[in-house]
N, C-alpha and C positions, 0 to 999 in steps of 0.2 A: 490385496497386494501384500506380498511379503517384502521385507527389507533384509539386506545383508549388512551386518554391522561388524566392524573390527574394533574391539574394545579391550582395554586392559583388565586383568583378572579382578581388580578391586571394583571396577565399574560393573562387571558381570555379577559379582557377589552381591553388591549393594542393590542392584536392580535398576532397570530402566523402565520408566513409565511415561505414557503420553498423557498430557493434560492433567491430571490427578486421578487417572484411572488406575486399575490394577496393573502391577508390573507386567511388562511384555514377556511372554514365554519365549525363551531362547533355547536353541540346541546347537552344539558345536557343528561346524560345517567342514572344517579341514583339520581335524585334530593331529593327524600324522605330520602334516607339513608345518603346522604351528608349533608343535613340540620340537621338531627338528630345528626350526629357526631359533627358538628359545635356547636350545642346547648349544647351537653354534655361537650365539651371542653370550653364552655363559650365564644366562638368566633363566634356566629351565623352570618352567611353571610360572614365570613372571612376565613373559612376553605377551603382547597383544595377540588376540586370536579372533578368527572369523566365526561369527554366529549367524544363524538364520532365524528370523521370527516366524511365528505362525501367520495366518491371514489376518491383516489389519484393515480396519475401515479408516482410511486417511482422507482428509479433506483436500480437494484440488489435485494439483500436480504432485506426483509421488516424489519428484526431486525436491520440490519445495518442502515436503515433509522431512526429507533427509537433511536438507540444509538447516531447517529449524531445529531438528533433533540435535545436531552437532553444535549449532550456535547457542541455543538457549534451552535445549532439552525438551521443549514443549511440556515443561514440568518434570523433566527427567531428573532423577537423582544420579549422581555420579557421572554427569555428562562430561566432566573434564577428562575422564578416562576413555571417552569415545573417540577413536582415531579416524574412523572412516565409516561412511554409510552410503549405500547405493540401493536403488530398487532391484528386486529380483525379477529381472525382465523375463517375460514369457515370449520367446522368439519363434519365428517361423523360418523354415528352410525350404527354398525352392527345390523340390525333389529332383533327383538325379535323372529320372527317366521320362522327361517331358515329351520327347518326340516318339515314344514307343508306340507301336502299332496295335490296333485292336483286331480281334477276330481270330486269333490263333486258337485252335482247339485244345482243350485240356489234355495234357499228356504229350502234346506236340511242342510247338514253340514258334514264336513269331520270328520271321527272318530279319536280316539287317535292314535298316531303314534307308531308302533311297533319298531321304532328305539330306543325307551326309555322304561323304566318300565311303565306299564299301571296301573292307579289307577281305582278303581271301587267304585261307579258308576261314570258316567260323573258328573263333578262338585265336585269330591272327595276331592279336595284340601281344601274346606271349612269345611269339616266334621272332627270329631274326628276319629282316633288319629292324624290327620294331623294338619292344622292350627287352627282348633277349632273356626273359625270366625263365622260360623252359630250358634254355641252354645253361643258365646259371644254376638251376636246380640240378641239372645233370653233373655239372662241374663239382658241385658240393658232395656228390656221392650218396650212397644208400644209407650211411650211418644216421641214426635218428638225431635230429638237431637238439641242442641243449638250451636253446633260447625260447623265450615265450613272447607273445605279442598280445597286447590288450586291444580289444576291438570295441569301440564306443559307438553305439548306433541304436536302432529301435529294437534290438534283440534279434532272435533268429527262429527259424522253423526247425524244431527238433526232428521232424520226420523227413526233411528234404535230403535227397541222395547226395547233394553237394556239401553236406555238413562236414567240416574238417575232422579228420580222424584223430587229431590231437586236441580236440576241444576239451577244456578243463571245466566241465559243468559244475564241479564242486566249488570252484572259486567264483562262479558267476554271481552277479548281483544285479538288482533292478532298482535303479535310482529314480525312475520315472513314476513308479507307483509305490509310494511309501506307506508304511503302517501309520496309524494315528500318532505314535510316538516318534515318528521320523525314521524308523529303521528300514533300510532297503530290503526288498524281497530277495530270496535266495536263488531265484532262477532268472534267466534273461530271455525267456520265451517272448516272442512277439505275440500280440493279441489283437485280433480283429474285433474292435469294440463298436464299430459303426459302419454304416453303408458308405459314408464319406470319410475317407481315411487317407490323406495325401501321403503319409510316410509309411503306411502299412506295407510290410514286406521289404522295405528298404534295407534293413540290416541283414536279412537273409541273402540278398544279392551282393552286398559289399563284402560280407563274410566269405562268400564263395569265391570272389575274386581275390581275396586276401590269401586264403589257405585251403579252399575247398577243392572238391574233386569235380571234373578233371583238370580245370584251368587254373586253379589258385597258384599264385606265384610262390607262396611259401608253404606248399603242400608238405605235410608231415610235421610242421612246427606246432608246438602247443599254442593254443589261443584261449585267452580268458575273455568271454563275452560279457559286456556290461551294457545294460539297457538304460539309456539316458533320455529317450524321447518317446512320446506317445502321440496318438493322432489328435488329441485335444489341443494342447498348447504347443505341440511338437517338442520343444524343450525349454526348460527353465535354466537360467544361469547357474542356479544352485545345484541342479542335477549334474551338470557337467563338472562343476567344481568338486562336488563330492566324489564323483567317479575318478577324477584325476588324483584326488587325495588318497583314494583306495589303491590306485596304482602305486603311489608313493609308499603306502603302507606295505604292499606286496614286495616292494624292492628291498625291504629289510631282511628278507630270507632268500637264500639261494633256491629253495624249493618252490618259491612262489613268484620270484622276481620276473617282471616283464621288462624287456629292454627296448621295446618299440611300442608306441601308441599309434593306432590308425583310427581316425575319426573323419567321416565324410559329411560334416555339417559345420556350421558356424553362423555368426551373426554380428551384432553390435558389440563393442568392446566392454570389458568388465575388469575392474581392478582385482577382483578375486581370481579371475582367470590369469591375470598377469602374475600374481603371486604363485599360483599353481604351476604355471609354465616355468617360472624361474627355479622353483624347487625341483622339478623333474629334470631340468637341464643340469643342475648341480649334481643330482643323483645319477646322472649318466643314462637317462631314459630319453631316447630320441622320439620326438613328437612330430607326426605327420598329419596335417589336416587339410581339408578341401579349401580351394581358393574361393569357391562360390560360383553360382550360376546366375544368368540374367537373360532377358529378352530385349534386344535392342539397347543393351547397357542399362536396362531398368530391372529391378529397382535400384541397383548399384552396379557400377562397373569395377570399382576398386576391390581388391582382395578383402575378404571378411575376416573377422577375428574368430578364433585365435591364430589362424594362419597368417594374419598380418604381423604378429609378433616376430621379431627376427630370430628368436631362439626356437621358433617352430619352422619346420620345412613345409612351405606352401605347395600344394599340388595343383598346378595349372594343367591345361589340356593341349594336345596336339592331335590332329586328325590323321586318318589313314593315308592321306596324300601328302603328309608332312607339313601342312599349313596349320597355323595356330587355330585352336578352337576358341575363336574370339571374334567379336564384331560381325555377327552373322545376321543382323537385322531383327525385326520384330517377330518374324514368323518362325524363327528357329532359335532354340535355346543355345547359349554359348557360355563359355567360362569367363570368370572375372580375372583381371590382371591389374598390375600397378598398385600404388604409384612406383615410380622408378626406384626409389630408395629401398623398397621391399624386394624388388626382383632379384637382388643378389642372393637371397635365401629362398628362392622359388625354383622349382623344377617342373618340367612338363612330362606327362605320361599320356598314353594312347586312349583316345575316346572321341566320339561315341562309337556305337555298334560293337559294344563289348558284351560278352555273355551275361545274362541277367537271370538268376535263379528266381523262380516265382513261388511265393509263399502259398501254402495250401495245396499245391500240386507237386507232389514229391519228385516226379520225374521230369518236370518241365523246366527247361532253361531257354529263355528267349535269347535272341542275338542282337537286340536293338537297345541294350542298356547304354547309358551315357552320363553326361555331366561330369564335373570334376569329382563327383562321388565315385565314378569308375576309375579315375586316375589315381585317387588317394591310396587305395589298397595296393596298387602296383608299386608305388614308391615306397610304401611301408614294407612290403614284401622284399623289395630289393635291399632296403636298409637292413632287415633281419638277415638276409642271405649274406651280406657283406660282413656283418658283425659275427655271424657264425663261422664264416670262412677264416676270419682273422682273430678268432677268440684268444688263442694263445699269445699272439703278438700284441694284444692289447692289455696284457696283464699289468704293464707298467704305466698305463694311462689312467688318469683320474676320471671322475665321472663325466664332467663336461668335455674332457679331451676325447673320450670315446665317441661322444655325439659329434664333435667337430671332425674327427678323423673319418667317420662314416660319411658325413655330408660332403667332405672334401673329395673323397673317392668317387661318389656319385657325380659330383660336379665335373671332375676331370674326365670321367667316362662320357659325359654328355657332349664333350668335344667342342665346347664354345670357349674360345679365348677372348680376352678383352671384356668390355662392359657387358652386362647382362642384356639379353634381348628384351624389348619393351613388353612382349606378350608371352614369351617362352621362358623367361628367367635365365637360369644358368644353362639352359639347353634341354635336350630331350633324353629321357631315361634309356640307358643301355645297361641293364643289370649284369649281363655276362662280362662286358668290358670292365665294369667297376670292380669285379672280383680280382682283376689283374693288378689293381693298384694296392700296394702294401700300405699299412697305416703310416701316416706322417709322424715324424718324431714329435714327442710332446713339446719340446722347446720351440718347434716351428709353428705350432697351432695358435691361433688367435682366439681369445675368449670373447664371445659376444657380450656386449653390454647388457645389463639387466633390462628386461622389458618393462615398460611402464605404460600408463595411460595419460601421459601429459599431452596437452594441446599447445604446441610450441607458440602459436600465435598469441594465445592468451597469456603466455609468459611475459609478453611485452607490457601487459597491464598489471599482473599480480606478482611476477617474479616467482621462482620456485627453486628449491634447493633443500639442503638438510634441515633447515629451520622453517621450512614452509609449513603453514598451518594446515590442519585437516580440511578446512574449508577450501583453501586454494586447490588442493588435490582433487576435491570433489567437483569444484567448478571445471577443472580440466577434464575430468572424466565425462561430465555431462556434456560439455562442448564437443568432445570427441564423438560421443554417441550421436549428437545432433548432426555433426558433419558427416558421419557415416551414412545417415539415411536421408539427407536433405540435398535435393538437386540444386537448390539455390546456393548452398554453401559450397558444394562441389564446383559449381560454375565460378564462384568467387575465387576459389583456390586455383582455378585455371590449370588443372592437371598436376599441380604440385602437392607434395605430401605436407600435411600440417607441420611436420618437423623440418621442412626445407628452410635453410637459413635465408634463401632469397626472399622469402616473404617478409623478412624484417625490413627490407629496403623498399618494397612496394607491394601493395595489395592487402596488407594485413588489416587495415581499417575496414575495407569492404567485407573481408571474411568475418570479422567480429560483428559488423552490423548485420550480416546475413544470419549469423547465429542468434543474435538478439531478436531478430524479426521472425524466427522460426516458430510455428505454433506450439511445438513441443517444449520450447524453452521455458524454464521455470522463472517465476517472478524474481527470485533471488539472483540468478545469473543475468537476467535481462537488466536488473537494476545495477549490478556490478559493472557490466559493460557500458551502459549508458552514463553511469556516473564517472567512469574513468577514461572512456574513449574521448579523445580530443573533440571539442565541439565542431571543428571544421569538418571532421570525418562524418558527423551526423547531419551536416547541412546547416549548422549554426554559424555564428560569427567566429572568425579565426582569432587566435591570440594576438595581442598587439605586437608589432615589430619594434626593433630598437629605434630610438629616436634619431631622426635624420634632420639635416638642415631644412628649414622650412622653405618651400618653394610655392609661390602662389599657384593654387590649383584652378583650372578652368571651371567656370560655373557649370554645374551639371544639373540636369533635371532631377526632381525627386524620384526615388525608386518606385517602380510600379508595384502595386499591391500584389501579394501572392495570389496565384490562381485559386479559385474556390475548390474545396475538397470534392472529389468525385463521389457521389452517393453510392452506397453498396446496393447492388440490384436486389429487388424483391424476389425475383424468381429466375430460374434457369430454364431455357427452352430446350427441349429434347425431342428428337424424332422417335416415333414408336410405330409399331403395327397397331392400327386402331382396333382390330379384331384378331384375326389369324393371318399368317402369311399367305394362306390360300386365296384370300380376297384379292391379292395383287395379281393373280394369274387368270382372273375372269374379267372380260371386257365390261361387264355390267357393274362391277364393284371396284375396278382398279383405281378409280379416282378417290375413293374413300378408304382404300386399304391402309393408308398411312396417315398419321396425324402428327402435329407438333403440340406437345403438352407442356404446361408450365408447372415446375415443381419448385419447392422452397429452395432458395439460394443458400448454400452452405459454404461459409468462408474457408473452412479448413478441409474441404473435400480432398481426399487423397486418391491416388490411382487405385482402382479396384472395381467400382468406386467404393471408398470407405468414408462414411460421413458420421453424423451424430446419431443416426437412428439405425442404419443398416450397414452391413459389410458384405460386399460381394466377393466370394472366394471361388475362383474358377478352377477347381480341381476336378478332373474327370477320371475317377477310379477305374471304370471299365476299360478305358483306353490307356490308362497309366500316363495321363498327360496333365499338365497345368498350363493354362493359357495366359499370356501376358495381359496384365490388367489395363483397362482403358483409363486414360487420364482425361477426364472431362474438363479440366482446367487448361488443357493445351489450347493455345490461341487459335489454332486451326479449327478445333472443334467448337470453341465458343463462338467463332464467327459464322458457323453454318449449322447451329442447333444440334451439335453432336454428329455422330456417325449416321449415314443414310441407312435405312432399314435393309437388312440382308440376312437371308437364311444361313449363309456360309461364313459369317464373321463372328468368331467367339467374342470379340470386343463389343460388337453390337448386341449380342446376347446379354452381355453384362450391363450395357446401357439400358436395354429394354427392361430387364428385371429391376434395376434400380429405379428407373423412371416410374414404372407402374406402382412399385411398392411405396415410393415417396408420395405419389399422387393419392394413394389410398390413405396413407398416414395423414396427409394434409386435410382430407375430409374429416377424419376423426378429430384432429386438433380444432378445426373450425366448429364442429358440432358440439364438442364437449367443453370448449373454452379453456383447455389446458393441454399441456404436452403429454401425450400418452406414454405409459410405461409398459415395458415387456414383462412377462411373468417372471417373478424373482426366482432364484435358485434356492431351494431349501435342502439342507444337508443334515443328516443325523450325526451328531458328534457325541463323544462321551459326556460333554457338558450340556447336551440337549440339542434342540433344533437351532441351526444357524441359517440366517437369511442373507442372501447375497444379491446385490444389484446386478442386473444385466444391462449393459450399456447398449449393445447393438444386437439386432437380429441378423443372423448370418444367412446369406442366400447363396446356394450352390446351384448355378445354372445347369450344370451337367453332372448332377450327383448320381443319377440312376440310369442304367441302360435297360429300361422297361417302361411300359405305358402307365406311368404313375407319377404323381406329384403330390407332396403333402407337407404340412407343417409338422415338425418334430418338436413336441414339448420337451423332450429329454435334452435335446441339443439346442433348443431355442433357435431353430434354423428352418429355412425352407429348402427342401430337397426336391429339386425339379428334374424330371426324367426326360429321356429322349429314346426313340425306338423307330424301327422300320414299320411302315404302314402295312396293315393287313387288308386294306380296303379293296373291293373289287374295282376293276378297271373303269367302270361307268361313272365313278365319283370324280370329284375335282381333285382328289388326293391320288398321287401316283403310287401304285402298288409297289411296295419295297422302298419307297422314298423315305427319307429321314424326317421325322416329326420331332420338333423341340417344344416341350411344354413351356419353356421360358419365353417363347415368342408369342404365346397366347395371352393377350391382355386379360381375358377372363380368368384364366387359371392363376396367374400371378396375383391379381387382385383378390381372388377367392382365398388363396393360401395366406396372403398377408392379413386378410381379415380374421382368419382363424387365429393367427398369432396375436393380433390386437385384442380380440375377444377373450383369449386366454389370459392376457395381462390384466383385463378388467374383471373377469369373472372366472377365476381358476377352478371353482367348485362346479361349474356347469359341465364338466367332463364326467361327473360321477353318475353311476347307474341309479336313476330314480324313476323315470317314467318314459313312455315312448317319445314324448316331445323333445326330450333333452338332446339326444344325438341329432334329431331332425332339425332342431333349432340352429345348432352350429352350422349345419350345411345350408339351411335356408337363408340364414342371415348373411353368410358369406356370398351366396348367390345374389341376394338383393343388392349388396354393395357393388358387386361386379356389374350387374345389370344397370343399376342407376348410373354408374360411371359411363356406360355406353351412352346414355342419354344426355350426358353433360358435354359430349363432343359434338359441337354444333354442325360441322360439315357432314359428318356421318348421319346425324339426325335429319338434316335437311334432305339428304338423298332418300332416306326412308320415308319421309313425309311426302316427297314428290311421288314415289312409287305407290304409296298407299293412298294418294290423293287426299292427304290431310288426316286420314283416319288411322289411328295407331292400333286399333283393337286387333287387327290381323296382319300386322307388319311382318314381312318375310325375313328380316335380318336382325333387328335390334333385340328382339325378345329371345334369341337363341344363344345359348352359352357354349363356347368351345366347339364350334362347328367342325373345324378341321380335326380336332382330337376325336370327336365322335365318329366321323367317317373313317379315320385311320385305324380305329380298333375294330372295324368291321360293321359299324352301324350305317344307317342311311342318311342320318342328319346330325343335328347338334347333339352334344353330350346331354344337355337338358334343355327343354323347351317349355317354359313356364307360362308364357303369355298367350292369350288368345283362345284358350279352351273355355267352352261354355261352363258356367258355374253350376254346381248341384249341391243341394243341402246334405248329401251323403258323401261328398268328397273327402272330408276329414275322417269320417268313420270307416270309409272303404280303404284308405291308405294304410299299409302295414309296415313297409320298409322305410328306413330313414330318408332316403332320397325322395321317394314318392310322397311321404308325409311332408317333407320340406317343400316340395313343389306346391303343395296346397297352400302353405303359408305365403310363399312367394307370389302365387297367383292372386291371393286375397289382397295383398298390399298393392300389386300392380293393377288389379281391377279398380282399386280406389284412385290410383294415380290417373288412370285412363278416364274415369268418370269426371274427375276434377278438370282434366285437360279438355274434355268435350264441353263441359259447362263453361270454362273460361274462354273457349274459342268459338262458342256458338254465335256471338255477335259478328265475328269475322266472317263466318260462313253466310250469315244473313246479308252482310254488306256485299260479299262477293257474288251472291246469287239473286240479288234484288228481292230478298225476302222469301224466296221459295225454298231455300235450303238444298236445292238440287244443283250440283255443279255441272257445267257443260262438259261434253266429252273432250278428251285430250288432257294434256298436262295442265296442272293448276298454275295460275299466274305466279311469276317469280316472287313478287312482293308478298303475296299471300303465303307462299311456302316459307319465306323468310320469317314473317311474323309468327307463323305457327311453330317453326323451329325454335324461335326465341322463347315463346311461351312454354313449349314442352321442356326445353333445357332448364329454364328457370324453375319450373315445377319439379323437375327431377332433382335439382339441387335442394329444394325445400323438403321433398319427401326423404331424400337421403339423410338430411340433417335430423329430421324428426325420428327416423328409424334408429340413428346412432344415439341421439339424445335420450331416447327411451331406455337405453341400457342402464342409465343411472336410476331409473324408476322401477327396476325389477327386483324381486326377492333375490337374495344372494345364493340360494340353493334351489334345486328341484323346479326349474322353470317350465312353464306350460305356455301354449300358444294363447290361451285366453288371458293369462296374466300379461303377456306381451301386448295384447290389444289394450288392456287397461293402462299399461305403461305408455303406449303411444298416445292415447287420449290425454293422459295426465301431463306428459311432457309437453304436448302442444298447448294444452289449456294453461299451463304454468307460464307460457311465453306469450300466447295470444288469447286473450280472454273471450272475445266475441265470435271467433270462427266465421269471418264474413264470407269466405269462399267455400265453406262446407268441407274442409279437409277431414274433420272428425266424423262428420256424417258419412262421408264416402268410405272412410276406413271401417266404421262399424258395419256398413252395408256390405263391403267386400268380405269381411269375416263371416257375417251372418249368412250370406249366400253360399259360402263354402262349408257351412256347418260347424264353425269353430265357436264354441260357446264358453264364455267366461263363467267361472263359478262365483257364487255369492252375490249375484245381482238379480234384480227382479224384472228389469226392462232393458231394451236396447237403446235407451236414451244415452247420448254421449255424456251428459252430466252425471248420470247414474254410474257410469264406468270410471269416473275419476276416483283415484284412491282417496279414502276419507282421512280427515284429520283425526288425531286422538280425541277420545271422548273427554279426557281430562288432561290438563297441561302436565307435561313431563318435566320435572325439575330434578336436578342432581347437583349438589355442591361440587364445584370444580369443573363441571362439564362446560358451562358457559364460557369460563375463562379459557379453557383449552380451545374451544371451537371458534372463539373470536379471532384467534391468531391463525387459523387454518386458511391457507391460500396465499399468505404473504410471500411464500417461497415457491409457489407452484402456479404458474400461469402459462400462456402460450410461449413466452420467451425464456422461461426459467431453465436453469441447469437441472437436468432431470435427476442427477445423483443427489443434489441438494433437496429436490422435491421428494424423492424416495426416502431420504433420511428423515425429513420433517414428518412425512406421513407415518413412518415407523415410530418416531418419537411420540407423535400425537396418539397413535394407537396404544402405546404403552401407558400413557397418562389416562386415556379413557378406560383401559382395562382396569387400572387401579381404582378409578372412580366407580366402576361397575362391580367390583368384587371385594374391595377393601374398606368401603365406607359403611357406616351404620345404616344409612337409608337405602343402600343399593338393593337389598332384597325386596323392598316394596315396589321396585320398578320391574323386576324380572317378569312377572306375569303380564304386565302391559306390553312388554317387548317380545312376548312369546317364548321366553326362556324359563329354565328351571334352575333350582338350586344346584350348583355344580358339584360333581364328584359325590353323588349320593344315590343310594338305592331308594326308589320311591314308586308310588302307584300313579299312573296317568291314564285317564280314560278307561279305568278298569283293568289296565295291564301293568304288570310289574316290570321294572327295568332299572338300569343304572345310567346316570348322566355323565358326560364328560365336562371339561372345562369350558368356560365362555371365551370365545376367540373374537378379537377385534380384527377383522380381515382387512379393512380398508378405511381410511379417512382421507377423502379427497374433495377438493373444491370444484364447483361448477359455476361458470359465468356465461350468461346469455344476454344479448341485446335484442329486445323485442322490436316489432315494427314501429312502436311509438317512441323509440329511442331510449327507453328506460332500461337500465342495467339490472338484471336479476342475479343475485349472488347467493349461493347456498353451499352447504357442506353435505356430502353423501357419506354416511357411516354404515358399514356392513358388519353385522354381528352374527356369528354362527355358534352352534353347540351340537354335540353328538348325543344320541340316545340309543342304547342297546337293550332291546326287549329281552326279557328272561328267556333262556332257551334258544336264542338266536345268536349265531356267531358274527353277524353283520352289525355295523353301526349305521344309523339313519340320522341325517342331519336336518336341523331346523335352524331358524334364525330370522333376522329382520334387516330391512334397509330403512334407515332413518334419513329423511330429507330435512335438514336443519336450515331454517331461514336466518341468514346472517343479519338482515336488517331488523327483523322483528325479534330476533334472539329467542326463537321458539321452534318446536317441532312442527313442520308444515305437513308432512305425510309420514305415516308409519306403515310399512309394507312387510308383513311377516308371515312366516310359515311356522306355526307353533311347534316347538320341540315336543316330541312324543305324541303328537296327534294320532289318535288310534286309527281313524279311517285312512289317513294318508299313509301311515306306516303299513297298514294292511295292503294298500294298493301297490306300494313299492315292493313289498314281499312277493306279491303275485306277479308283478312285472319281472322281477328277477327270475322267478321260476319259469315263466312263460318264454322269456327271451334267451334262455340258455343256449340255443343253437342258432339264433337269428343274427342278422346283420347288426342289430342293436347291441347284442351281446359282444360282438367282436369289437365294438367301439369301447367297451368297458371291461373286457376280460382281465382277470387279475394274474395271468401268467406272464411270460416274458414279453408279451405285447402290451402290457398295461401302460407302459410309459409312452407308447406310440399309437394312440387310438385312431389317428387319422390315416395311418399307413394302410391298414387293412380296409378301412372304409373307402379310401380313394382308389385302392387297387381294383375294387369292383365297379366303382362309378355307377 
């Protein structure tokens, strides 16, 4: 997180530091505006200025860090000179073209959407009786305009035919992608950086509407393009502030001055934005920004910032039939409006079904663009046309007077007398009519009050004015940000603006209570409100009234005790497709097609859904749509286990992806005894590698228009595709029908498992041996399949059909049946269960999916054997000892008992498979080592193996030809990893490891757990590399002296440094009720043989027994091992053109190993 700090020069020179750490690196954010303010105050060089920090690791709520920094500096020096601090929010913008249609051919263009009123002909918005921009441009004449417009957006396509002829590329800047020292780029080209890119091409389209060919309202005007947003964070507050400051800087010269700003985006308020808007208003720059978009008035109905500021002209929408572009329900995007106090500085322009230039297709202009994004450039163009028309008459007007004169002319032409319309503001844009209004005399113009970020309701507690403390102003901004995004606070406001004086008479206590109760509220603001808010407003005793004459009171019964607190639910029930949607279309399977699953209850779950672990973002790039997020906390959905399963509901698609992902995460939490972490982000900086915590896995249910779905390590996201089926008509999939991978329980569970496995073992994606890519696929399949068998109703149906025998079940052992048929196959995508085993299965498999199926089959063979052994007595009882069932359906009670046993066993095996991940080497995994990990993980928890789980696992692997190295017999005891021959001791290690786990369990804050793990890793690294006794341990751990040329196994080479990859706790409760607690430590090191350009990794996993305070198991792959290095070299050479190689290739696909692997399936 970055912070935005407003500090006096002395404080900046003296330095700000957090805690006792090194001073925070700062860079000026708005030097032009800050210098101008200082000069206006007569204190040039001495005024407070805005600074932006680099990325900081801050504990807890970012606002709490800001409050603490200003209050006591967190150890900061010079904190008295710190005037303001706020988080540099990374905000999202609901894109402008949500209802746009798919399927237009490249070079053509989508028609207008019949979801909305249609205007005629295409480009209608510029004609009369609509905006009149075409007529206004004609009135202006052919002389080249002398004004410039600044365009803030995602950049533009330099090859598109709509590019304005007056584009000033030499003045362009890129504030979204900064150099390491914070310098903006010198071009504003949009960049397609990923398959899922909700804002990609947005700037190209709005620039064309502003001044492009042939529809642009301000064609011929010079335009300065400024890129302020990208696809990752969409935009940061600092990027927009820096761009506005650059516009202020350009205003200092007639050769570069921009008189109008057009920006089709916005979000939550920012104090730095308020300062920038005020400065541009004083400098005579008219700022026009979008009012914002919503579905069903979600996520917000009110106008967003900076359009919410009164010195900014807000662009609302009006449709082709003259009706407001507002309140259109959940299925259609609409524009934001209100509150009433803002609408006097709002104007409406024509949208949707506006021309929309398409990035990457130079000749394509669709006709179904929309949102207030399309309205904004129309109003900005009209403002520029009016200023150009009356340029001479405005020479006597000051800066702000020019802005007010232009706005007044647009308002008069809009033709609305009296109070503003609640949804249209001052009326509807008519640019040609506006040109007929001469500038108002300077003396008649009213200056807008300075914009600010005060929260008027909070003023009743804190007071505010010239002497207000920085803390008070920060509390106001934080409360305003919470109110902007909180439905509860908006409900308490009752449609009133936070500035509305009527709140002082009634309702303000409820508003402040709602702010304090908001999950995003900082502890500092919550404490302020609850300390100062009258007790009666919080439900406590009221203040005593004035003493009155005593009157005997009637005898009253004692007050009833307060009702007991309602416990927080343990789980949330959600409906899902149990397998694929196709099961709902067959009589034989319709009753098991859907299921209700329980997932962990999340208190702060937001619409999306967005929770603690995952964030569902429903952007559909192929169709240029974004779907309204589902709110699983809506009372209607809580009452009926969420939405009913449906192929056609994007909101159910979101629910399905969330539910299956959370169910998979829940199994990992239970098995590992801790909250799992996603793979951290590692960035190369001038100071070295920087590690960043990843809070949530992003899930895009409609990311791809292709038959593919994959986990993206680069984006820490699941990209789920959809496509039209290629299946022949004889299958249960309709040819040409739409298939959504997000509706396949198997696929979502599979991809979520990839992400969880990557968080646990990031080195397992490296090219080492044939088993490595196969293991990722096989393990993900095993989790998906075992989750089949934990759904009792579906399992009961399978058992009935198979008459109790699971070995050849027709449904449960098949993965992604609908997907497999839709891509032209005859059955499931993969079918791992039921094939007779052969000792050559492992040796015969060559491709990762085929090799992975061997591992899956081995594990499931073991599960089936244990199931048959555990249920043999039930069959004897049901058959009178013969073991032969009578014809017909098996008895209901028998089927139920068998289903219970199978489901319980599936849960046991799933836990064993996941637990074993902690007992594997950190690099170069093989199937044989995974077998040893399975046996060891189970033996560590259950010593005596009464039901033969371990025997069955060994038998399953043996019969498929999977042989572990380094063991002499198939005895399960011989396969358990061995303890070290000699005790391993190292000063400082025991002290560090004794504290591991205190901050990381099932309920821990995952950021705190990640930080603790990183801190422990640093301490262990120091113990392993900086102490005198450390070299004596290296050989025992399979490591070598770091950073040295040396000879190993007769080969020369050089070693890299020792890396402590992970220090994580594990807790397990055995069947005897005993708690087992250990610490898992993973160490790795690189080795480069002489004459080879590649590095080869080795390392070890240490299982540290917390109770005995000693090493329980040491699992290592010796660094520089000659035979293993030779095998890896041979594998790399042989796999150069194989599917395995595509998993690991080092070209542009290296960061996306699963994309190519899963496109082949």
